[in-house]
DSSP file (Angstrom, degrees, kcal/mol; ACC not computed):
  #  RESIDUE AA STRUCTURE BP1 BP2  ACC     N-H-->O    O-->H-N    N-H-->O    O-->H-N    TCO  KAPPA ALPHA  PHI   PSI    X-CA   Y-CA   Z-CA
    1    1 A M              0   0    0      0, 0.0     3,-0.2     0, 0.0     0, 0.0   0.000 360.0 360.0 360.0 130.9  109.6  104.9   84.7
    2    2 A A        +     0   0    0      1,-0.2     0, 0.0   121,-0.1     0, 0.0   0.818 360.0  36.8 -68.0 -32.8  110.8  102.2   82.4
    3    3 A N  S    S+     0   0    0      2,-0.1    -1,-0.2   120,-0.1     2,-0.2   0.499  94.9 105.1 -97.1  -8.9  112.3  100.1   85.1
    4    4 A A  S    S-     0   0    0     -3,-0.2     2,-0.4     1,-0.1     0, 0.0  -0.482  78.0-110.3 -78.5 145.4  109.6  100.7   87.8
    5    5 A L        -     0   0    0     -2,-0.2     2,-0.5   116,-0.1   116,-0.2  -0.613  29.7-135.4 -72.4 126.2  107.0   98.1   88.6
    6    6 A Q  E     -A  120   0A   0    114,-1.2   114,-2.1    -2,-0.4     2,-0.4  -0.718  27.5-173.4 -87.0 128.5  103.7   99.2   87.4
    7    7 A T  E     -A  119   0A   0     -2,-0.5     2,-0.5   112,-0.2   112,-0.2  -0.942  20.2-169.8-125.5 144.6  101.0   98.5   90.0
    8    8 A S  E     +A  118   0A   0    110,-2.1   110,-1.8    -2,-0.4     2,-0.4  -0.945  19.1 173.5-128.7 114.4   97.3   98.8   89.9
    9    9 A V  E     -A  117   0A   0     -2,-0.5     2,-0.4   108,-0.2   108,-0.2  -0.975  12.4-171.8-126.0 131.8   95.8   98.5   93.4
   10   10 A V        -     0   0    0    106,-1.4     2,-0.5    -2,-0.4    29,-0.1  -0.979  12.9-149.9-123.9 133.6   92.2   99.0   94.2
   11   11 A L  E     -D   38   0B   0     27,-0.6    27,-1.9    -2,-0.4     2,-0.4  -0.913  13.2-175.5-112.1 128.2   91.1   99.0   97.9
   12   12 A Y  E     +D   37   0B   0    102,-1.5     2,-0.3    -2,-0.5   102,-0.3  -0.949   5.6 178.1-116.7 141.2   87.7   97.9   98.9
   13   13 A A  E     -D   36   0B   0     23,-2.1    23,-1.4    -2,-0.4     2,-0.5  -0.998  34.3-109.2-143.0 149.1   86.4   98.1  102.5
   14   14 A L        -     0   0    0     98,-3.1     2,-1.0    -2,-0.3    21,-0.1  -0.606  27.1-153.0 -75.3 122.3   83.1   97.2  104.2
   15   15 A L    >>  -     0   0    0     -2,-0.5     3,-1.9    19,-0.4     4,-1.0  -0.782  16.0-143.1 -98.9  91.8   81.3  100.5  105.2
   16   16 A A  T 34 S+     0   0    0     -2,-1.0    94,-0.0    94,-0.5    95,-0.0  -0.294  80.3   7.5 -59.7 134.0   79.2   99.4  108.2
   17   17 A G  T 34 S+     0   0    0      1,-0.1    -1,-0.3     2,-0.1    -2,-0.0   0.285 114.9  79.6  82.4 -11.3   75.8  101.2  108.2
   18   18 A I  T <4  +     0   0    0     -3,-1.9    -2,-0.2    18,-0.0    -1,-0.1   0.717  59.4 107.1-102.3 -21.8   76.2  102.8  104.8
   19   19 A A     <  -     0   0    0     -4,-1.0    -2,-0.1     1,-0.1    17,-0.0  -0.333  48.1-167.4 -59.4 131.9   75.3   99.9  102.5
   20   20 A Q        +     0   0    0      2,-0.1    -1,-0.1    -2,-0.0    -2,-0.0   0.827  65.4  70.2 -91.5 -37.6   71.9  100.4  100.9
   21   21 A D  S    S-     0   0    0      1,-0.1     3,-0.1     3,-0.0    -2,-0.0  -0.527  87.6-112.3 -83.7 144.1   71.3   97.0   99.6
   22   22 A P        -     0   0    0      0, 0.0    -1,-0.1     0, 0.0    10,-0.1  -0.386  48.7 -79.1 -70.7 158.7   70.6   94.0  101.8
   23   23 A P        -     0   0    0      0, 0.0    10,-0.2     0, 0.0     0, 0.0  -0.257  46.4-128.9 -53.3 140.5   73.3   91.2  102.0
   24   24 A T  E     -E   32   0C   0      8,-1.8     8,-1.8    -3,-0.1     2,-0.1  -0.810  19.6-128.1 -96.7 127.3   73.1   88.8   99.0
   25   25 A P  E     -E   31   0C   0      0, 0.0     2,-0.3     0, 0.0     5,-0.1  -0.474  27.4-168.0 -74.6 152.9   73.0   85.2   99.9
   26   26 A T  E >>  -E   30   0C   0      4,-1.1     3,-1.6    -2,-0.1     4,-1.1  -0.957  47.0 -36.0-135.0 151.5   75.5   82.9   98.2
   27   27 A G  T 34 S+     0   0    0     -2,-0.3     0, 0.0     1,-0.3     0, 0.0  -0.033 134.3  17.3  44.0-110.9   75.9   79.1   97.9
   28   28 A A  T 34 S-     0   0    0      1,-0.1    -1,-0.3     2,-0.0     0, 0.0   0.065 124.1 -84.6 -81.9  25.8   74.7   77.6  101.2
   29   29 A G  T <4 S+     0   0    0     -3,-1.6    -2,-0.2     1,-0.3    -1,-0.1   0.500  77.3 152.0  92.7   3.3   72.9   80.7  102.2
   30   30 A D  E  <  -E   26   0C   0     -4,-1.1    -4,-1.1    -5,-0.1    -1,-0.3  -0.546  44.0-128.1 -74.6 121.4   75.8   82.6  103.8
   31   31 A P  E     -E   25   0C   0      0, 0.0     2,-0.5     0, 0.0    -1,-0.1  -0.469  16.8-153.8 -75.5 144.1   75.0   86.4  103.4
   32   32 A V  E     -E   24   0C   0     -8,-1.8    -8,-1.8    -2,-0.1     3,-0.1  -0.975  13.0-135.1-118.3 120.5   77.7   88.6  101.8
   33   33 A A        -     0   0    0     -2,-0.5     2,-0.1   -10,-0.2   -19,-0.0  -0.432  30.4-106.6 -71.9 145.2   77.7   92.1  102.8
   34   34 A P        -     0   0    0      0, 0.0     2,-0.4     0, 0.0   -19,-0.4  -0.423  32.0-132.8 -70.8 143.6   78.2   94.5   99.8
   35   35 A L        -     0   0    0    -21,-0.1     2,-0.3    -2,-0.1   -21,-0.2  -0.828  11.8-152.3 -99.5 137.6   81.6   96.3   99.4
   36   36 A A  E     -D   13   0B   0    -23,-1.4   -23,-2.1    -2,-0.4     2,-0.3  -0.838  22.4-113.4-104.6 147.5   82.0   99.9   98.8
   37   37 A T  E     -D   12   0B   0     -2,-0.3     2,-0.5   -25,-0.2   -25,-0.2  -0.581  22.0-161.5 -81.1 134.4   85.0  101.3   97.0
   38   38 A I  E     -D   11   0B   0    -27,-1.9   -27,-0.6    -2,-0.3     5,-0.0  -0.967  30.6-113.5-110.5 129.1   87.5  103.6   99.0
   39   39 A A    >   -     0   0    0     -2,-0.5     3,-2.9     1,-0.1   -29,-0.1  -0.315  17.6-127.0 -60.4 137.3   89.6  105.6   96.7
   40   40 A W  G >  S+     0   0    0      1,-0.3     3,-1.6     2,-0.2    -1,-0.1   0.790 109.9  67.0 -56.6 -28.9   93.3  104.7   96.9
   41   41 A E  G 3  S+     0   0    0      1,-0.3    -1,-0.3     3,-0.1    -2,-0.1   0.675  88.2  69.7 -66.2 -17.3   94.0  108.3   97.7
   42   42 A A  G <  S+     0   0    0     -3,-2.9    63,-2.7     2,-0.1     2,-0.3   0.316  93.3  76.0 -83.2   9.2   92.2  107.8  101.0
   43   43 A T  E <  S-F  104   0D   0     -3,-1.6     2,-0.7    61,-0.2    61,-0.2  -0.877  78.9-127.8-122.9 154.2   95.0  105.6  102.2
   44   44 A E  E     -F  103   0D   0     59,-3.9    59,-1.6    -2,-0.3    -2,-0.1  -0.893  36.4-148.6 -95.2 118.9   98.5  106.0  103.5
   45   45 A R        -     0   0    0     -2,-0.7    57,-0.1    57,-0.2     3,-0.1  -0.815   2.0-144.4 -97.6 123.3  100.6  103.7  101.3
   46   46 A P        -     0   0    0      0, 0.0    56,-0.0     0, 0.0    52,-0.0  -0.392  40.9 -82.2 -74.2 159.3  103.7  102.0  102.5
   47   47 A P        -     0   0    0      0, 0.0     3,-0.3     0, 0.0     4,-0.1  -0.345  29.7-147.3 -60.9 146.7  106.6  101.6  100.1
   48   48 A M    >>  +     0   0    0      1,-0.2     4,-2.9     2,-0.1     3,-0.7   0.208  62.5 117.6-100.5  15.3  106.4   98.6   97.8
   49   49 A R  H 3> S+     0   0    0      1,-0.3     4,-2.7     2,-0.2     5,-0.2   0.855  74.9  52.0 -50.1 -43.4  110.1   97.9   97.7
   50   50 A G  H 3> S+     0   0    0     -3,-0.3     4,-1.8     2,-0.2    -1,-0.3   0.854 111.6  44.9 -65.7 -36.5  109.7   94.5   99.3
   51   51 A I  H <> S+     0   0    0     -3,-0.7     4,-2.9    43,-0.2     5,-0.3   0.936 113.9  50.7 -69.5 -49.0  107.0   93.4   96.8
   52   52 A I  H  X S+     0   0    0     -4,-2.9     4,-2.4     1,-0.2    -2,-0.2   0.922 111.9  46.3 -53.5 -46.4  109.0   94.8   93.9
   53   53 A D  H  X S+     0   0    0     -4,-2.7     4,-1.2    -5,-0.2    -1,-0.2   0.909 114.5  47.0 -62.5 -46.1  112.2   93.0   95.0
   54   54 A A  H  < S+     0   0    0     -4,-1.8     4,-0.5     2,-0.2    -1,-0.2   0.858 111.9  50.7 -66.9 -36.6  110.4   89.7   95.6
   55   55 A L  H >< S+     0   0    0     -4,-2.9     3,-1.6     1,-0.2     5,-0.3   0.934 107.5  54.5 -68.0 -44.2  108.6   90.0   92.2
   56   56 A R  H 3< S+     0   0    0     -4,-2.4    -1,-0.2    -5,-0.3    -2,-0.2   0.809 103.7  55.5 -58.4 -30.3  111.9   90.6   90.4
   57   57 A R  T 3< S+     0   0    0     -4,-1.2    -1,-0.3    -5,-0.2    -2,-0.2   0.600 100.0  74.1 -82.9  -8.2  113.4   87.4   91.9
   58   58 A T  S <  S-     0   0    0     -3,-1.6    30,-0.0    -4,-0.5    -3,-0.0  -0.421  84.4-128.2 -89.4 171.5  110.6   85.4   90.5
   59   59 A R        +     0   0    0     -2,-0.1     2,-0.2     2,-0.0    -3,-0.1   0.203  69.9 123.9-101.7  14.7  110.2   84.5   86.8
   60   60 A L        -     0   0    0     -5,-0.3    -2,-0.1     1,-0.1     3,-0.1  -0.536  52.2-157.5 -77.3 139.1  106.6   85.9   86.8
   61   61 A D  S    S-     0   0    0      1,-0.3    60,-3.6    -2,-0.2     2,-0.3   0.680  74.4 -33.9 -85.4 -23.4  105.7   88.6   84.3
   62   62 A G  E     -B  120   0A   0     58,-0.3    -1,-0.3    -7,-0.0     2,-0.3  -0.961  59.9-158.3 178.2 173.5  102.8   89.6   86.6
   63   63 A L  E     -B  119   0A   0     56,-2.3    56,-2.5    -2,-0.3     2,-0.4  -0.989  10.9-141.2-163.0 159.1  100.2   88.3   89.0
   64   64 A S  E     +B  118   0A   0     -2,-0.3     2,-0.3    54,-0.2    54,-0.2  -0.984  27.4 160.2-126.5 144.0   96.9   89.0   90.6
   65   65 A T  E     -B  117   0A   0     52,-2.3    52,-2.8    -2,-0.4     2,-0.4  -0.917  27.9-133.1-148.2 171.7   96.0   88.2   94.2
   66   66 A R  E     -B  116   0A   0     18,-0.4    17,-2.4    -2,-0.3    18,-1.3  -0.997  12.9-162.0-134.8 141.3   93.4   89.2   96.8
   67   67 A I  E     -BC 115  82A   0     48,-1.5    48,-3.6    -2,-0.4     2,-0.5  -0.986  12.2-144.3-122.4 125.5   94.1   90.2  100.4
   68   68 A K  E     -BC 114  81A   0     13,-3.5    13,-2.3    -2,-0.4     2,-0.3  -0.826  27.0-174.8 -89.3 126.3   91.4   90.2  103.1
   69   69 A L  E     -BC 113  80A   0     44,-2.7    44,-2.7    -2,-0.5     2,-0.4  -0.863  18.1-155.6-118.8 154.1   92.0   93.1  105.5
   70   70 A D  E     -BC 112  79A   0      9,-1.8     8,-3.8    -2,-0.3     9,-1.0  -0.973  14.2-161.6-130.9 117.7   90.3   94.1  108.7
   71   71 A F  E     -BC 111  77A   0     40,-3.6    40,-2.8    -2,-0.4     6,-0.2  -0.715   7.6-141.9 -99.6 144.2   90.6   97.7  109.7
   72   72 A D    >   -     0   0    0      4,-2.4     3,-2.0    -2,-0.3    -1,-0.0  -0.397  42.8 -87.8 -90.3-179.2   90.0   99.2  113.2
   73   73 A A  T 3  S+     0   0    0      1,-0.3    34,-0.3    -2,-0.1    -1,-0.0   0.690 127.7  57.6 -63.4 -19.7   88.3  102.5  113.7
   74   74 A D  T 3  S-     0   0    0      2,-0.1    -1,-0.3    32,-0.1    34,-0.1   0.406 119.3-107.5 -93.1   3.3   91.6  104.3  113.5
   75   75 A G  S <  S+     0   0    0     -3,-2.0    29,-2.2     1,-0.3     2,-0.2   0.465  74.2 137.6  91.5   0.8   92.3  102.9  110.0
   76   76 A K  B     -G  103   0D   0     27,-0.2    -4,-2.4     1,-0.1     2,-0.5  -0.546  60.5-113.7 -81.8 147.3   95.0  100.4  111.1
   77   77 A V  E     +C   71   0A   0     25,-0.6    -6,-0.2    23,-0.4     3,-0.1  -0.701  32.9 178.9 -77.2 124.2   95.1   96.9  109.7
   78   78 A V  E     +     0   0A   0     -8,-3.8     2,-0.3    -2,-0.5    -7,-0.2   0.572  69.7  11.1-106.5 -16.2   94.3   94.5  112.5
   79   79 A D  E     -C   70   0A   0     -9,-1.0    -9,-1.8     2,-0.0     2,-0.4  -0.944  59.2-171.9-159.4 146.2   94.4   91.4  110.3
   80   80 A A  E     +C   69   0A   0     -2,-0.3     2,-0.4   -11,-0.2   -11,-0.2  -0.998   6.8 179.1-136.5 129.3   95.6   90.5  106.8
   81   81 A V  E     -C   68   0A   0    -13,-2.3   -13,-3.5    -2,-0.4     2,-0.6  -0.998  28.7-128.8-134.6 131.0   95.0   87.1  105.0
   82   82 A L  E     -C   67   0A   0     -2,-0.4   -15,-0.2   -15,-0.2     3,-0.2  -0.688  20.8-172.5 -75.4 119.4   96.1   86.3  101.6
   83   83 A L  S    S+     0   0    0    -17,-2.4     2,-0.4    -2,-0.6   -16,-0.2   0.765  76.9  31.2 -82.9 -28.4   93.0   84.8   99.8
   84   84 A E  S    S-     0   0    0    -18,-1.3   -18,-0.4     0, 0.0    -1,-0.3  -0.957  83.0-137.6-132.9 114.9   94.8   83.8   96.7
   85   85 A S        -     0   0    0     -2,-0.4   -21,-0.1    -3,-0.2     4,-0.1  -0.330   7.7-141.0 -62.5 150.0   98.5   82.7   96.8
   86   86 A T        -     0   0    0      2,-0.3    -1,-0.1   -23,-0.1     3,-0.1   0.550  44.9-112.2 -85.1  -9.8  100.8   84.0   94.1
   87   87 A G  S    S+     0   0    0      1,-0.1     2,-0.5     2,-0.0    -2,-0.1   0.393  94.1  93.9  90.8  -3.9  102.5   80.5   94.1
   88   88 A N     >  -     0   0    0      1,-0.1     4,-2.8   -30,-0.0     3,-0.3  -0.954  63.4-154.6-127.8 114.2  105.7   82.0   95.6
   89   89 A Q  H  > S+     0   0    0     -2,-0.5     4,-2.1     1,-0.2    -1,-0.1   0.812  94.9  50.0 -52.2 -39.4  106.1   81.9   99.3
   90   90 A N  H  > S+     0   0    0      2,-0.2     4,-1.7     1,-0.2    -1,-0.2   0.893 113.0  46.2 -69.7 -39.8  108.5   84.9   99.4
   91   91 A L  H  > S+     0   0    0     -3,-0.3     4,-2.4     2,-0.2    -2,-0.2   0.917 110.9  52.3 -70.6 -43.0  106.2   87.0   97.3
   92   92 A D  H  X S+     0   0    0     -4,-2.8     4,-2.5     1,-0.2     5,-0.2   0.946 111.5  47.8 -55.3 -47.9  103.2   86.1   99.4
   93   93 A A  H  X S+     0   0    0     -4,-2.1     4,-2.3     1,-0.2    -1,-0.2   0.861 110.6  50.5 -63.5 -35.1  105.1   87.1  102.5
   94   94 A A  H  X S+     0   0    0     -4,-1.7     4,-2.1     2,-0.2   -43,-0.2   0.875 110.7  50.0 -71.8 -37.5  106.2   90.4  101.0
   95   95 A I  H  X S+     0   0    0     -4,-2.4     4,-2.4     2,-0.2    -2,-0.2   0.918 112.5  46.6 -66.2 -44.9  102.6   91.2  100.0
   96   96 A L  H  X S+     0   0    0     -4,-2.5     4,-2.1     2,-0.2    -2,-0.2   0.882 110.9  51.5 -64.3 -40.9  101.2   90.4  103.4
   97   97 A K  H  X S+     0   0    0     -4,-2.3     4,-0.7    -5,-0.2    -1,-0.2   0.941 113.5  45.1 -55.3 -49.1  103.9   92.4  105.1
   98   98 A W  H >< S+     0   0    0     -4,-2.1     3,-1.0     1,-0.2     4,-0.4   0.905 111.5  52.6 -60.4 -43.5  103.1   95.4  102.9
   99   99 A A  H >< S+     0   0    0     -4,-2.4     3,-1.3     1,-0.3    -1,-0.2   0.871 101.4  58.9 -67.3 -35.8   99.3   95.0  103.4
  100  100 A R  H 3< S+     0   0    0     -4,-2.1   -23,-0.4     1,-0.2    -1,-0.3   0.736 105.6  51.9 -65.0 -20.7   99.7   95.0  107.2
  101  101 A D  T << S+     0   0    0     -3,-1.0    -1,-0.2    -4,-0.7    -2,-0.2   0.461  82.3 110.9 -95.2  -3.6  101.3   98.6  106.9
  102  102 A V    <   -     0   0    0     -3,-1.3   -25,-0.6    -4,-0.4     2,-0.4  -0.486  50.3-171.5 -67.3 145.4   98.4  100.0  104.7
  103  103 A K  E     -FG  44  76D   0    -59,-1.6   -59,-3.9   -27,-0.1   -27,-0.2  -0.984  21.1-129.8-143.7 130.7   96.5  102.6  106.8
  104  104 A L  E     -F   43   0D   0    -29,-2.2   -61,-0.2    -2,-0.4     3,-0.1  -0.543  35.7-108.7 -74.5 141.1   93.2  104.4  106.0
  105  105 A K    >   -     0   0    0    -63,-2.7     3,-1.7    -2,-0.2    -1,-0.1  -0.255  53.4 -75.0 -64.9 158.3   93.4  108.2  106.5
  106  106 A P  T 3  S+     0   0    0      0, 0.0    -1,-0.2     0, 0.0   -32,-0.1  -0.261 119.2  34.5 -59.7 141.9   91.5  109.5  109.5
  107  107 A G  T 3  S+     0   0    0      1,-0.4    -2,-0.1   -34,-0.3   -33,-0.1   0.234  85.0 120.7  97.8 -12.4   87.8  109.5  109.2
  108  108 A S    <   -     0   0    0     -3,-1.7    -1,-0.4   -66,-0.1     2,-0.1  -0.655  68.7-110.9 -81.3 142.4   87.5  106.4  107.1
  109  109 A P        -     0   0    0      0, 0.0   -36,-0.1     0, 0.0    -1,-0.1  -0.400  28.0-135.1 -78.2 155.2   85.4  103.6  108.6
  110  110 A G        +     0   0    0     -2,-0.1   -94,-0.5   -40,-0.1   -38,-0.2  -0.102  49.2  98.0 -91.1-170.7   87.1  100.5  109.8
  111  111 A G  E    S- B   0  71A   0    -40,-2.8   -40,-3.6   -96,-0.1     2,-0.1  -0.638  73.6 -38.5 120.7-177.2   85.9   96.9  109.2
  112  112 A P  E     + B   0  70A   0      0, 0.0   -98,-3.1     0, 0.0     2,-0.3  -0.436  60.6 157.4 -80.1 156.1   86.7   94.0  106.9
  113  113 A G  E     - B   0  69A   0    -44,-2.7   -44,-2.7  -100,-0.3     2,-0.4  -0.965  36.4-111.4-164.7 175.3   87.4   94.5  103.3
  114  114 A V  E     - B   0  68A   0   -102,-0.3  -102,-1.5    -2,-0.3   -46,-0.2  -0.975  15.8-161.4-124.2 130.0   89.1   93.0  100.2
  115  115 A L  E     - B   0  67A   0    -48,-3.6   -48,-1.5    -2,-0.4     2,-0.3  -0.853   9.6-162.9-110.6  96.2   92.2   94.4   98.6
  116  116 A P  E     - B   0  66A   0      0, 0.0  -106,-1.4     0, 0.0     2,-0.4  -0.605  13.8-167.1 -76.3 141.1   92.6   93.0   95.0
  117  117 A M  E     -AB   9  65A   0    -52,-2.8   -52,-2.3    -2,-0.3     2,-0.5  -0.995  15.5-171.8-135.4 131.2   96.1   93.6   93.7
  118  118 A T  E     -AB   8  64A   0   -110,-1.8  -110,-2.1    -2,-0.4     2,-0.4  -0.987   5.9-171.8-120.5 123.8   97.7   93.3   90.3
  119  119 A L  E     -AB   7  63A   0    -56,-2.5   -56,-2.3    -2,-0.5     2,-0.4  -0.940   1.2-169.1-117.4 134.5  101.3   93.6   89.7
  120  120 A L  E     -AB   6  62A   0   -114,-2.1  -114,-1.2    -2,-0.4   -58,-0.3  -0.975  17.8-139.3-125.1 130.7  103.0   93.8   86.3
  121  121 A R        -     0   0    0    -60,-3.6  -116,-0.1    -2,-0.4  -117,-0.1  -0.768  33.0-118.0 -85.0 128.3  106.7   93.5   85.5
  122  122 A P              0   0    0      0, 0.0    -1,-0.0     0, 0.0  -120,-0.0  -0.298 360.0 360.0 -63.3 149.4  107.6   96.1   82.7
  123  123 A R              0   0    0      0, 0.0  -120,-0.1     0, 0.0  -121,-0.1   0.453 360.0 360.0-101.7 360.0  108.9   94.6   79.5
């Protein structure tokens, strides 16, 4: 669609008990558990209308951000934190509102994960 917002969203979530490599120490020795990729098709995706509208109201051509999500055993988001602001308060709020409505399909493990998001305005 020529007027549709192109999105590329990849969902990563921590798979407790499945990681084969030990945590990798970083900086001051804080361990970081490896993240495994969950196929986007394994999620129930809420409509992105709020994000699209908020992006259109900005002068941005595109943006990248990361959202830390914590899922429960039922695949519901129990916490969402924007790790990188877009620089626009309304767009940040729209992204967080959308992220809180993401749901993993039944059978997907819960836990913390990172959702990198890239949004591009069509030219």
